[in-house]
C-alpha positions in Angstrom: -16.9 40.9 -12.2 -18.0 43.9 -10.0 -17.0 44.4 -6.7 -19.8 43.4 -4.8 -21.3 40.9 -6.8 -21.7 37.2 -5.5 -19.5 34.8 -7.3 -21.6 31.7 -7.5 -19.5 28.9 -9.8 -21.6 27.1 -12.6 -21.1 23.0 -13.1 -18.2 23.9 -15.8 -16.2 25.7 -12.7 -16.6 23.5 -9.9 -17.0 19.2 -9.0 -17.1 20.0 -5.6 -17.8 19.3 -2.4 -19.9 16.6 -2.9 -18.1 14.7 -5.4 -18.0 11.8 -3.1 -21.8 11.3 -3.1 -21.4 9.8 -6.1 -19.5 7.3 -4.9 -20.4 5.9 -1.9 -21.8 2.6 -3.1 -18.3 1.8 -4.3 -16.5 1.8 -1.3 -17.6 -1.0 0.7 -17.0 -3.5 -2.5 -14.4 -6.1 -1.9 -12.6 -7.7 -5.4 -15.1 -10.6 -6.4 -12.6 -12.7 -8.8 -9.5 -14.5 -6.3 -6.2 -12.7 -6.9 -4.4 -16.1 -7.1 -6.1 -16.8 -10.3 -3.0 -16.9 -13.5 -2.6 -13.7 -15.3 -4.9 -11.9 -12.5 -3.0 -9.1 -10.5 -3.6 -6.8 -7.5 -2.5 -3.1 -7.5 -2.8 -1.0 -4.8 -1.9 2.6 -3.6 -3.1 6.0 -2.7 -3.9 9.3 -4.3 -2.2 12.0 -2.7 -2.4 15.5 -3.3 0.9 17.9 -3.3 1.2 18.1 0.3 1.1 14.4 0.0 -2.2 14.4 2.5 -4.7 11.3 1.1 -7.7 12.5 -1.4 -10.2 10.3 0.1 -13.0 10.8 -2.4 -11.3 10.3 -5.6 -12.4 7.6 -8.3 -10.4 5.6 -10.4 -11.1 3.9 -14.2 -8.4 1.8 -15.3 -8.5 1.0 -18.6 -6.6 -1.9 -20.6 -5.5 -0.8 -24.1 -6.4 -4.8 -25.4 -8.0 -7.2 -23.7 -7.7 -11.3 -24.1 -9.8 -13.6 -23.3 -10.1 -15.6 -20.3 -11.8 -18.0 -17.3 -12.4 -15.2 -15.6 -16.0 -12.7 -15.9 -13.8 -9.2 -16.4 -16.0 -6.2 -18.4 -13.6 -5.9 -21.4 -10.7 -4.2 -19.4 -12.5 -1.6 -17.3 -12.3 -1.4 -13.7 -14.0 1.3 -11.2 -12.7 1.8 -7.8 -13.2 4.6 -5.2 -10.2 5.9 -2.7 -11.2 5.4 1.2 -10.7 7.7 3.7 -6.8 7.3 3.6 -6.6 8.0 -0.3 -6.3 4.2 -0.2 -7.3 2.3 -3.4 -7.3 -1.6 -4.2 -8.1 -3.1 -7.6 -8.2 -6.4 -9.2 -7.6 -7.0 -12.7 -6.3 -9.4 -15.0 -2.5 -8.1 -16.4 -2.2 -6.5 -19.5 -0.4 -7.7 -22.7 1.8 -5.9 -24.8 -0.2 -4.0 -27.5 0.7 -2.2 -30.8 1.9 0.9 -31.7 2.0 3.0 -35.0 5.1 2.6 -37.2 5.0 -1.8 -35.8 6.3 -0.5 -32.6 4.9 -2.4 -29.3 4.0 -0.9 -25.9 5.0 -2.7 -22.6 2.0 -4.3 -20.7 0.4 -1.1 -19.2 -3.3 0.3 -18.1 -4.6 3.6 -19.1 -5.7 5.0 -15.6 -8.2 8.2 -15.4 -8.3 10.1 -12.1 -11.6 12.0 -11.4 -12.0 14.0 -8.1 -13.3 17.6 -6.2 -11.6 20.6 -7.7 -10.8 18.9 -11.0 -12.4 20.2 -13.8 -11.9 17.9 -15.8 -10.2 14.3 -15.6 -6.7 13.2 -15.3 -5.0 11.2 -18.0 -1.9 8.8 -16.7 -0.9 5.0 -17.3 0.6 2.4 -15.2 3.6 0.2 -16.2 4.9 -2.7 -14.2 8.2 -3.4 -12.8 10.4 -5.8 -13.8 8.7 -6.0 -17.6 11.2 -6.1 -19.7 9.3 -4.3 -22.7 9.8 -1.3 -20.3 13.1 -0.3 -21.5 11.6 -0.2 -25.6 8.1 1.2 -24.7 7.9 4.5 -27.0 5.6 6.5 -24.6 8.3 5.6 -21.5 11.2 6.4 -23.7 9.4 9.9 -24.3 9.6 10.8 -20.9 12.6 12.5 -19.0 14.1 9.1 -17.0 13.8 11.2 -13.7 9.7 11.1 -14.7 9.5 7.7 -15.6 9.2 6.0 -12.2 5.7 7.8 -11.3 4.2 5.5 -13.8 6.1 2.4 -12.7 4.4 0.2 -9.9 6.4 -1.9 -7.5 6.0 -5.2 -6.9 5.2 -6.3 -3.6 8.0 -8.2 -1.8 6.6 -11.8 -1.6 3.9 -11.7 -3.7 4.4 -11.9 -7.8 0.7 -10.9 -8.4 0.6 -7.3 -6.4 2.0 -4.3 -7.3 1.6 -0.8 -5.3 1.3 2.6 -7.0 0.6 6.0 -5.8 -0.9 8.6 -7.4 0.5 12.2 -6.6 -1.6 15.0 -7.8 0.8 17.9 -8.1 4.4 18.7 -6.4 7.6 17.2 -6.6 6.7 14.1 -7.0 3.6 14.7 -9.5 2.5 11.3 -11.5 2.9 12.1 -15.4 -0.3 13.0 -17.0 -0.9 12.7 -20.5 -3.3 15.6 -22.2 -5.9 14.3 -24.9 
């Protein structure tokens, strides 16, 4: 690039500063399914940057690796939520069941999570597991991670609420959530 030439980013170089405009319709939507229904859980938390400051315009997609039929009208294990002003999010989902893994092994119940936000050229991919699941101890993906990094993927049960979990996503830094390359 020449010293006096203007640099104009193109679509492959930036996704901001207007990322939140496309998410505005999602900010005030409340879950329509009762959390107390059997098999239904609520996951809440925050998306935080490297300084642990809230990311107010992120979008999260939650994907279930398998989906069991049930009495509630959930679209095939997929949910999308936007973060609020303090980086907070909340999603109501059907709790997943263990799923197959190559070689006849089983994976612990988990959800795939895609993170989109300004400043990211590509989405980030992570997983969320659930505190107290006995299958976590044998999950091949969790076991492939350094033991000190595993807790970044495990949502903690909210005290006094069997169907509620808390889980924060940290985008960078010492407490960074584990992200996977696809």
